[in-house]
Structure formats: structure tokens, C-alpha cells
C-alpha positions in Angstrom: -136.3 2.6 -27.1 -135.0 3.2 -23.6 -138.1 3.7 -22.1 -139.5 -0.1 -24.0 -136.2 -1.9 -22.5 -136.6 -0.3 -19.1 -140.3 -1.5 -19.3 -139.5 -4.8 -20.0 -136.8 -5.1 -17.5 -139.4 -3.9 -14.6 -142.0 -6.6 -15.8 -139.5 -9.3 -15.7 -138.5 -8.3 -12.4 -142.0 -8.4 -10.9 -142.6 -11.2 -12.4 -139.6 -13.0 -11.0 -141.0 -11.3 -7.2 -144.1 -12.6 -7.8 -143.2 -16.0 -8.3 -140.5 -15.7 -5.0 -143.2 -14.5 -3.2 -145.5 -17.2 -4.2 -142.7 -19.8 -3.7 
């Protein structure tokens, strides 16, 4: 469960980073 939660958090962070980089 913790691994899944951390995975989702990591995915969200990567998406946000990609949005900021492309912005």
C-alpha cells in the first residue's frame, strides 16, 4: 500500500515538474 501511494505521489510530482518545465 505504501509503495502504491509513494508511486502515485511520484507520478503526480513528475507530471507537475513536466508542466512547469513546458510552461
